C-alpha positions in Angstrom: 216.8 151.0 65.2 213.3 150.6 66.6 212.8 147.5 64.5 216.0 145.8 65.9 214.9 146.7 69.4 211.5 145.0 68.9 213.2 141.9 67.4 215.6 141.9 70.4 212.7 142.1 72.9 210.7 139.4 71.1 213.7 137.1 71.1 214.1 137.5 74.8 210.3 136.7 75.3 210.6 133.6 73.1 213.6 132.4 75.0 211.9 132.9 78.4 208.9 131.0 77.1 211.0 128.2 75.8 212.9 128.0 79.1 209.6 128.0 81.0 208.2 125.2 78.8 211.4 123.2 79.2 211.4 123.7 83.0 207.7 122.7 83.2 208.2 119.6 81.1 211.2 118.3 83.0 210.6 119.4 86.6 206.8 119.7 87.0 205.8 116.7 89.3 202.6 118.2 90.7 199.8 115.6 90.5 197.0 116.8 88.1 193.8 117.9 89.7 190.9 115.9 88.2 187.1 116.0 88.6 184.9 113.1 87.3 181.6 114.5 86.2 178.4 112.7 85.2 178.7 109.6 87.4 178.7 109.3 91.2 179.8 106.6 93.6 177.1 104.1 94.6 174.5 105.8 92.3 172.1 103.9 89.9 171.9 104.4 86.2 169.9 103.3 83.2 170.6 103.9 79.5 173.9 105.4 78.3 175.7 107.8 80.7 177.7 110.7 79.2 180.7 111.5 81.4 183.6 114.0 81.4 186.9 114.2 83.2 188.0 117.8 83.9 191.6 118.5 84.7 194.0 121.5 85.1 196.5 120.0 82.6 196.8 118.4 79.2 197.6 114.7 78.9 196.1 111.4 78.1 193.1 109.6 79.5 192.5 105.9 80.0 189.3 104.3 81.4 188.7 100.7 82.6 185.1 99.4 82.9 185.1 96.2 84.9 188.8 95.9 84.2 188.3 96.2 80.4 189.4 99.2 78.4 186.7 101.7 77.4 187.0 103.7 74.2 187.6 107.4 75.1 188.9 110.6 73.6 192.4 110.4 74.9 193.4 114.0 74.0 191.4 117.1 74.8 190.7 119.5 72.0 189.3 122.0 74.5 191.3 124.8 76.2 189.6 123.9 79.4 191.1 120.4 79.4 187.9 118.4 79.3 187.9 114.8 78.3 184.5 113.4 77.4 183.5 109.7 77.3 180.3 107.6 77.4 179.5 104.6 79.6 177.3 102.2 77.6 175.0 101.4 80.6 172.3 100.1 78.3 174.5 97.2 77.3 175.6 96.3 80.8 174.1 93.7 83.1 172.0 94.9 86.1 174.0 95.2 89.3 177.4 96.7 90.4 180.1 97.8 88.0 183.6 99.2 88.6 185.0 102.3 86.8 188.7 103.1 87.0 189.9 106.4 85.4 193.6 107.3 85.0 194.9 110.6 83.7 198.6 111.2 82.8 199.9 114.6 82.1 202.3 115.4 79.2 205.3 116.2 81.4 208.6 114.2 81.3 207.5 112.2 84.4 204.0 111.5 83.2 202.5 112.3 86.6 199.2 110.5 87.0 196.0 110.9 88.9 193.3 108.2 89.5 189.6 108.1 90.2 187.7 105.0 91.1 183.9 104.7 91.1 181.5 101.8 91.8 178.0 102.4 90.3 174.9 100.3 89.8 173.1 99.5 86.6 169.3 99.3 86.7 167.8 98.7 83.2 164.8 96.7 84.4 161.3 98.3 84.3 159.6 98.8 87.6 156.5 96.7 88.5 154.5 96.9 91.8 151.3 95.2 92.9 149.2 95.2 96.1 149.7 91.9 97.9 147.8 92.6 101.1 145.4 95.1 102.5 142.8 95.1 105.3 139.9 92.7 104.8 137.3 94.3 102.5 139.1 97.6 102.9 137.0 98.5 106.0 138.6 100.1 109.0 136.9 101.4 112.2 137.6 104.9 113.5 140.7 104.9 115.7 142.3 102.0 113.9 145.1 101.6 111.4 145.1 100.9 107.6 147.9 98.4 106.8 148.8 98.3 103.1 151.4 95.9 101.6 152.8 95.8 98.1 155.5 93.9 96.3 158.0 95.1 93.7 160.2 93.2 91.2 163.4 94.9 92.5 164.7 97.0 95.3 163.3 100.6 95.2 164.6 104.0 96.2 161.5 105.2 98.1 157.8 104.9 98.3 155.1 107.0 100.1 151.4 106.9 100.4 149.1 109.9 100.1 145.9 109.6 102.1 143.6 111.8 104.3 145.6 114.9 103.1 148.9 113.5 104.6 151.9 111.6 103.4 153.0 108.4 105.0 156.3 106.5 104.5 156.5 103.0 103.1 159.3 100.7 104.3 160.5 97.2 103.6 158.7 94.6 105.6 162.1 93.2 106.6 165.7 93.8 105.6 166.3 92.8 101.9 162.5 92.1 101.3 160.8 93.2 98.2 157.5 93.4 100.1 156.9 97.0 101.4 154.3 98.2 103.8 152.6 101.4 105.0 150.6 102.2 108.1 147.9 104.9 107.8 146.4 106.0 111.1 142.6 106.7 111.2 141.9 109.3 113.9 138.9 108.8 116.2 137.3 111.9 114.8 137.7 110.8 111.1 134.3 111.0 109.3 132.9 107.6 108.2 133.3 107.6 104.4 135.1 106.1 101.5 138.8 107.1 100.9 141.6 106.4 98.5 145.3 105.9 99.4 147.6 106.5 96.5 151.1 104.9 96.8 153.9 106.3 94.7 156.7 103.8 94.2 160.0 105.1 92.8 163.1 103.1 91.8 166.7 104.2 91.9 166.6 105.5 88.3 163.4 107.4 89.0 160.9 105.1 87.2 157.6 105.6 89.0 154.5 103.4 89.5 151.3 104.4 91.3 149.0 102.1 93.2 145.5 103.0 94.4 143.8 101.4 97.4 140.3 102.2 98.3 139.2 101.8 102.0 136.1 102.7 104.0 136.2 104.3 107.5 133.4 102.9 109.6 131.8 104.3 112.7 133.0 102.9 116.0 130.7 102.8 119.0 133.0 104.5 121.5 131.9 104.2 125.1 131.3 107.0 127.7 132.8 107.5 131.1 132.7 110.0 133.9 135.8 110.3 136.2 136.7 112.4 139.2 140.3 113.6 139.8 141.4 114.8 143.2 142.0 118.6 142.8 144.8 118.6 145.3 146.5 115.9 143.4 146.1 117.9 140.2 147.8 120.9 141.7 150.6 118.8 143.1 151.3 117.1 139.7 151.3 120.4 137.9 154.3 121.4 140.0 156.1 118.1 139.3 156.7 118.4 135.6 156.0 120.1 132.3 152.5 120.6 131.0 150.5 118.5 128.5 151.0 121.2 125.9 154.8 120.9 126.3 154.6 117.1 126.1 152.6 117.2 122.9 155.1 119.7 121.3 157.9 117.3 122.3 156.1 114.3 120.6 155.6 116.4 117.4 159.3 117.0 117.2 160.1 113.4 117.9 157.7 112.2 115.2 159.4 114.5 112.7 162.8 112.9 113.5 161.7 109.3 113.7 163.9 107.2 111.4 162.5 105.4 108.4 163.7 102.1 109.8 161.7 99.3 111.4 163.1 98.5 114.8 160.4 95.8 115.3 159.4 92.6 113.5 156.1 90.8 114.2 153.2 91.6 116.5 153.5 93.8 119.6 152.7 92.5 123.0 150.8 94.0 125.9 153.1 95.9 128.3 151.7 94.1 131.4 149.7 90.9 132.0 146.3 92.5 131.7 143.6 91.4 134.2 141.2 94.2 133.4 140.7 97.1 131.0 139.4 100.0 133.1 139.0 102.4 130.2 138.8 101.3 126.5 140.4 103.1 123.6 138.4 106.1 122.4 136.2 106.3 125.4 134.4 109.7 125.6 135.4 110.9 129.1 133.9 113.7 131.2 135.9 115.2 134.1 135.7 118.3 136.2 139.2 119.2 135.2 139.3 118.5 131.4 135.7 118.6 130.5 134.7 116.3 127.7 137.4 114.6 125.7 138.4 111.3 124.0 140.7 109.0 125.9 142.8 107.7 123.1 144.6 104.9 124.9 143.9 101.8 127.0 143.9 102.0 130.8 144.8 98.5 132.1 145.5 96.9 135.4 146.3 93.6 137.0 146.2 92.2 140.5 149.7 93.3 141.4 149.7 97.1 142.1 153.5 97.0 141.7 153.5 95.1 138.4 156.5 95.4 136.1 155.8 97.3 132.9 157.8 96.1 129.8 158.4 97.3 126.3 155.5 96.3 123.9 158.2 95.9 121.2 161.8 96.9 120.4 162.5 100.6 120.1 164.6 103.5 121.1 163.9 105.2 124.4 163.2 108.9 123.4 161.4 110.1 126.6 162.1 109.2 130.2 160.7 112.0 132.3 157.9 113.2 134.5 155.0 115.4 133.2 152.0 117.0 134.9 149.3 114.9 133.1 151.1 111.6 132.4 153.3 111.4 135.5 156.4 109.3 135.1 156.5 108.7 131.4 158.3 106.4 129.0 158.1 106.9 125.2 159.6 104.3 122.8 160.3 105.1 119.1 159.9 101.9 117.1 160.8 103.6 113.8 158.7 104.9 110.9 156.7 107.2 113.2 155.4 104.3 115.4 155.5 105.2 119.1 154.5 103.5 122.4 153.6 105.7 125.3 153.5 104.4 128.9 152.1 106.7 131.6 151.7 107.0 135.4 154.6 104.8 136.3 155.6 104.6 140.0 159.2 104.4 139.0 161.6 103.8 136.1 163.8 100.7 135.5 167.3 101.5 136.5 169.0 100.5 133.2 166.5 102.5 130.9 168.4 105.4 129.3 167.2 107.9 126.7 168.8 107.2 123.3 169.3 103.5 123.9 167.6 100.6 122.2 165.4 98.4 124.3 164.2 95.0 123.3 160.6 93.7 123.4 159.7 92.5 126.9 162.5 94.3 128.7 161.3 96.2 131.9 160.8 100.0 131.6 159.3 100.7 135.0 156.6 99.9 137.6 152.9 100.5 137.3 151.8 103.4 139.4 149.6 106.3 140.1 151.6 109.4 139.1 150.2 112.3 137.1 146.4 112.7 136.6 145.5 109.2 137.6 142.5 108.1 139.8 144.3 104.9 140.9 147.1 102.6 140.2 147.0 101.6 136.5 148.9 101.8 133.2 148.0 104.2 130.4 149.1 102.3 127.3 149.0 104.4 124.1 150.2 103.7 120.5 150.7 106.5 118.0 151.3 106.3 114.3 152.7 109.5 112.8 151.5 111.2 116.1 147.9 110.0 115.6 146.7 107.8 118.5 145.3 104.4 117.4 143.9 101.3 119.1 147.0 99.5 120.7 145.5 96.0 120.8 145.2 95.9 117.1 149.0 95.9 116.9 149.2 92.8 119.0 147.3 90.6 116.4 149.4 88.1 114.5 147.6 88.8 111.2 147.9 92.6 111.4 
């Protein structure tokens, strides 16, 4: 009696299972969920690449590589429905390739899911060589080391390690295989010999290192004594944020500067300079700030209302008034290169923060705002937030 009951229950269970299988086979039209593992869209590869298609159903897999069938395991032997295959990247030509994956389930309707992927093959070894560096590797305090190197193919990234900091390397121009790096030398840097190590990495993580030796030489900075009107100092302190707040802002802007060159070719002076009233790096003494290095050029011309223009193309990141610098414009030229223009009497009407401005476009009028002893323009260039000699960037051979 008990045995017949077990047989009867088992028979019902088998019938339900058969009915469910039949229903699933004929009426299941849900598209299979697929996940292509091992290869990514727009990624670069070298050597053979093992891949796998993971699904929630059983079925058959077909793969086309550049519109040609690729041998694959059509049926999964795993309970997890995993279908492995290998892309023979080592035998493919360098450049883009198209992968098309189609999976059909085992139901009556053979419901299919598709995955397409474009990837790049890079089987070439990586080579890089220095093609330009500063003459004799000698750079004065307060100037910029400019290093260039050439590669045999486009690279993923490169950076230089020098003076206990890292500096980005970028393509000289879009599509160029010549890359460059700008290393600022602070006015206070000790005269000595140094090494800059450039790490070049391609898209498949081959790495090449280049070493460049340079010597920082002592620069004869001048001295100057200035007197600032104390009443003017107090008035300017009420007109805008402090120097400390301004420097904190510049530090944040440097961190977010894009690794893209907004400029090509030499910079220009922001006004027609008639006279330099204070040279870069001059050791100043004032009753307000004591002794400090003036890490910019103070310049004037015969017109006290002279138009000030952009030394080169860049994004306007600061248009504001500060206690020390007065009406201030800061341009981000990309790659951590900034132009700072202080003491403006007024701003140009169409200059807006966040907008690109082209070389030579007006940004304001030369003035006497902030801690200024007369009408002039404070012109400053910073590389990775280190002030450097601005006139060096105007040279055609820099």
